[in-house]
N, C-alpha and C positions, 0 to 999 in steps of 0.2 A: 745893765747896757755896757759896753765899751767905755770908758770914760777915765778920768784922773782917781777916781774915788776904788775901781776895779785894778787898776794897776797897785796903789796903795794899800790895798786890802792883799794882793799877790804877796805883796813885799813882807806884806806881815804876818800871814800863812807861812813863808819860806823861815823870816827871823825866827818864828816861833816854832819850828821844829814840825810842822804840822804839814797835810798835803792838800792841795787846794782841787777845785773837782768844779771845774766851770759850768755853770747851768744856763744856758741861752734862754732868755725869756721869750723868745720865739718857738722854743720847742711847743707841742702840745703838753695838755698834762699829764696824759697817760705816759707819754713819754717820760716828763722829768718825774716822776711816779717809779719809773725803773730806775731813773739815777740815784735818787737819794734811798732806793732800799737798803744801802751799805750797810749794815749792821755797827759798820767803824765809825759812821758817819755823827759828829760832834756838835754842830752848828752850820745854818745857812747865815752866810749874808744874803740880804735882800732890799731892794728898794724898796720904800711903802707901797707904791703902787702895785708889789709880785709878793708882798709878804701873805696874802693869804693864798699865796698855793704852795705856801713850804706845809709840809706833812706837821699834823697838831702835836706829834712827839718828841717833836725835834726844836731845838730853841733856834731864837731867832735874831739875827744881829741887825740894827739897821746901818745901810752902806751909805748913808750920808750923815752919820755922826762919826766921824773917824776920832774924835776924842774920848770918845767913851770908855772907861775904864773896863779891863776883862771881866766877864762874870762871873761867879764864886763856882756857879753850877755848871761851866764847862772843863772837861777833864781834859789833862795832855793828848796831844793828836798819837795819831798811831806810831811814827815817827819821832819822838820828841825826845829832843837829848837828855842828856843824864845833867846833876847839876855841876856848872863850872862846863860845860862843853858848847859850841859855837857853832853855827850852821857850817855846812859841808864845803870844806877849803876846796881849791883848784884842784887838788889832786886826790883827792877822796880822803884822804887822811885816815888810813883803815877802811872801819865799814861805815862810816860817815857819808861816802860819796854816792853811797847805795841807798840811801835812805829817799821815802818815795818825795819829789817833788810836785807831782799833778799828777790826776787821773783823769785821762780825757776817754773819752766813749765814741766809739767808729762801730759803724753798722755791723751785723754779724746775721752769719746764712741761718742761723735758726728762729731768727723772729724778733729777736733781743739783741739792743747792743751790747758793745763787749767794751770795757772797761780796761784802759789800757795803762798799767803801772810805771811811770816815768819815772826817772831817778835825777836825783842833783848831776852826778856826774856826766849822765845822757847828756843835759842841759848845755853843763861848762864845756864840754867836749865838741860841740855844736858850735858853739860861738868863739871857737881858739882858731879852726879854719882860717887862714890868709885870705883864700880865696875869697870868702863870703864873708868876712869881718868888715864890720862897719870900724869908721876912725872918731875920734874925738872930737872932729871938725865936723862931722857928718849932721844931717839934720833928717833922722829915719821917720818914718810914716808906720803908724799903729792903724791899718785898716781892718786886719783879720778879725773875723770873731772869734773870742775866747776861746770857746770850745773847741776850734781849729788848731791844730799842731802847729800851721806857720807862725800864731800869735807868739809863741816860744822865742823863735828866732827875732821876728818883732820885738819886744817887749826888754826881752834878756840879753840879746843881739847888743841892745843901743844902751841898757843900764850897765851891763858889765864892762862895755867899750869907751865909758863915759861920751857916749855920744848926745844930742837932746832927741827923744822922742815925743812924736807932735803924735798926738791922737785924733783920729777923723772923729767926725760928728758920731753921735749913736745911730742905729740902723744901720741897713742897707741904703749904699748911694747909687743915683743916677750914673751913667759915666759923665757927662759934664760935671754932676758936682764933685766927682773923685777927682776928673782932672784939672777942677777949680782949687780943690787943696792943695794937691800937687803944686799948682803953680805960685798960688799965692803965701803961701807955708814956707816957700824956698826947699822943697823935698830935692834931697841931695841922694838917698837911697831906698829903696822901698821893695817888696813883694809883692808879686801879681799873681794871679794863677792866669794858668796856659788862655783860656778863654778870656780873661780879663784882657790879658796884655795884647793879644791881637785884638779888639774891638780900640783899645787905647791906642797901639800903632796903627790901626784904620783910619779912627776919627777925631783924634785927640793927641796928635805925635805933638804937637807945640809944648805941651804941657812939659815935656822931658827935657826941655833947656838946661835946667840947672842938675839936671841926675846926673852921677856918676857911677852908682851900681845899681841894677835893675836886675833883682833876681825873680825868678818864673819857674812856673814847673806845676807839679800835680797833674797833669795831663803830657799827649804829645805837643811840644812846642813849634810853632809853623817856621821853618827856614825863610820863609817869604819873607815874612813880619821881623826877623830878626835881623835881616839884611836891609830892610826898609829904615830901621831905627838907627842900626848901625852907620847907613849911608847920612841920613839927615845930620845925625848927632855924633861925630866922631870921636868924642869924648866919653862914652857911655861904655860900661863893660856889661854887657848880658851874660847871667848865669844860667844853665840850665841847669837845674837841680832835681834831683831824685830821690824819692825816700818812703818808706811806710811809717806810721804814727810809732809801729813797735820798735822803730830804731831811730826815735826822736829827730823827727823832722826830716833831715837830709840824711843820705846815704852815699850818696856820689854827686858830682856837678862838673859841668864842665863849660869854662869862662870864653866868651866870644867879644873880641876885642874889633875885629875889623871885621867889614862883610864878607869877605872872600872865605871866613873861616865858616859861613853859613850858606856855602855856594850848593853843597849837595842837598837831593829829595829829603834826606831827614839828619836831625842832630843830633849826635852821641848825646849819652848821659854823663859821659868822664868816668874821673877818677872817684876813689874812696876820700871820703872826709878824713880829715886829722881823727884818728882814733877810733877809726873802723877798719875792718877788712870785711872783703868781698868776695865771693866763692862761687863760679859756674859750675856746677855739676849734674852728673848725668843722673839716671832711675835708680841707679845702686850707689849713689853717694861718692861717687868718683870724678875728680876735674876733668873737665872738658878742654881741648885743645882750643888756641886761637881758630875762631872762624865757624865753631861747630855752637850749635845753639845749646845751649845750657838751663837749668834754672837758677838764679839767682838767690844764693843763701848769703846773710851778713853776719858780723860778728863785731864783737867789741867793747869800747865803752858806752856807746848810744843805746846798746839794746834795754829793752825794758824790762822790770824784771817778770813780768809775764800778764795775764788777766785776771781782773779782780774777781775771787770768789770762782773761778773756774779751773781746777787745777786739770782738769780733763784737758780742757783746749790749750791750757799753758805747755801742758806735754808735748802735744800734738804740734805744735808750731815751733816752741822754743825747744830744740833738742840738742843730745849733747853728744856724738858720737860715740862707741868705747873701740872704735877699732878704725881701722883705715889711715889716709894720711890725714886728717882732720880730728883724728882721735884726741878728746878731751877737751874741744874746742867747742863752748857755745854757740850757738846760732838758731836766727831766725828764720824761718821758710817764707821767703815773700809770695811763692805764686808768681812771681814773672820770669818770661822767660829772656834772656840776653844772649849776646854773641861779643867776644873780646877780641879787639881789632888790634892790627899788628904794632902800631903805635901805644898799645896798653890801656886804650881807652875801652870803654863800654857802650854797645849799641844796645837799645831796647826795643825786644820784638813784641812784646804786647804781654795778655796774661794766661794763666793756664786753664782759669777755672773761671767762674761767673763774676769774680769783684771786678769792679770799674772804677775809673776816676773819671767827675762830671763836676766841672767848674774848682778841680783842688780837691771836691770832695769824694772818698773812700765809699764807694757804695757796695752791698754785696746783694744782685739780684734778686736772689730769693728772700729777702727781706720783704722785698716789697710785695715778690710776687705771694709770697704768706698772706701778706695784712689783705691784696685784693681776693684772695681765695675765701676768705671771712664770710666775705657778703653771699647772701645764700643764691642771689642769682648767678652766679658766677660758676662755670663747668672747668673751664681751664685758662690760663693766661701766660703769657711771657713776653719780658718786659726786656727791652733791648736799647742800647745806645745810637743816636743818630746825629746827624749833620743839624745846625739850626742856620738861620739863615745868616748869622754873625760869623761863620766860621769854627764856630763852637761845636759843643754837644750839648743834646737835651735827651731824657727819658721816654722812652714812648712803649707805651704799654698794650700790648693785642691781645682780646679779649672773647673768649669763645662763651655764650650766654644766653638763656633762653629766655631774653627780656626786652623791654623797650629799649634801642640803643641808645637815645636822648637822655632818657630816665635816668638809665644806670650810669653812663659816665658822670652825669650830674653827682649822683649816691655814691658812688666810688670815688670822687676827687673830694668831699664834704668827710668822708670816712677816712680817709687814708691822712687828711689834715689834722684828723681828729686824734691821729695812731703817730704819724712820721713829722720826722722836720720838714721844711717847705723845698729842701733842696733834693727831697727822696720823692717828692709828690712827682708822677709823669706829666711832660707838658703837652704831650699828646697821647688821647685815646681812641683806639680803632678796635670795633667790635667786628668779627670775622665769623664764619661761618666753622671753619675747622683751623688748626695751626699745621702747616707745612709741615711732614716729616724727612730726615732721611733716612739712606739705604737701610741703617739699622734700627733705626725706628724712634728716632731722637728727634726734638724738635729742632726743624732747620731756620737756625734764628736770622742767617742769611737770605734767607728767602721770605721772608714775613712782610716786607715792603710789598712784594707784590702778591698777598695774598688778597683774596676778593674781600673788601671790604664795605661794609652796609652801614655805617656810619665813623666819618673822622671829624675830629676837632681838635 
């Protein structure tokens, strides 16, 4: 769980030249088994109550015994430095900056999570941008789950900048509990997912009185809530951050310091962070002019090495053109559409595929649909994202099945909770006679809410 011991072990792993793989104890056993299946795995650090969930062939280190000497049976990490070497310096110093710092799993469209290999250089570049940097006199809140890439900014951003890192209590927090932590611990800088920011701005804005830097993103940020916060607390800077895990948390950001800056119907995602390149390309790989939609590709020091054990997928998403204006530049294809404004900032337009972000978590809808289709009574399924009652988003599953609707939805909930993280289990289930189709025969996701429902909950 989130706590002092977890931060200490992350530091120890980095200093040893090893790569840390956060394992969320809230994940079901099936998913943890997938994440611990990497043949390079040397050991698992686990709290006593979770030790029984570690595979039997993997050594276990007790999380609460910080003074335990290193075990002789442990091999050096996959990127351990040679004799006399130190951990990666600020400029990488040769290849050391490209050593793996952490492996973070994201949702995968094939039904299995993808392990993103994040480097030391990527994290160093993240904490260097002055627009999102913490200060030595800041009190930074660490509230994100360790398996969520926002934790990289919270932990390393605070430690690298000499700030105080305040660690929220373990487990999920209610809105009032979060507000209490922010208020009572004197938090001056924090990261919130867009959905959580909207709720805090709506129901607990007083807790932000001492905050000077509020970073948000992971989804579309509401201008209304930004205006409300900036009007109530003029000293706050709200940063709208955008970026996939494959480019180490943030790719671009946009700083808002007064309500007038949030007067439009949408907020820009801004300009590239330090050490990062952003490129808007057409279907042929050519840059598009300002005002024309293009797919967002990114390059620079934040790029991950690729996907662990997936050279095919790595080659597909991390590419280096051999011709054209970007010849020789290694890039990651985000799958997001954006336009370049006249002032040089980027506007986010949406996804090209079925990858979405809900409450800051990037989710492949196809992975959820594959899990639902594993049920023998399900004939078809389509998972969509819809607004929730708090101005955020939730997952909604529409199922075609030849079974009692009430029983089926109960069984599906239980089945998915045993296979997927809680944030990937749909909050609403609807059993329908059929799925609506577009003119070309594809599922019409936009019409699903109008489909005749047999059972809703």
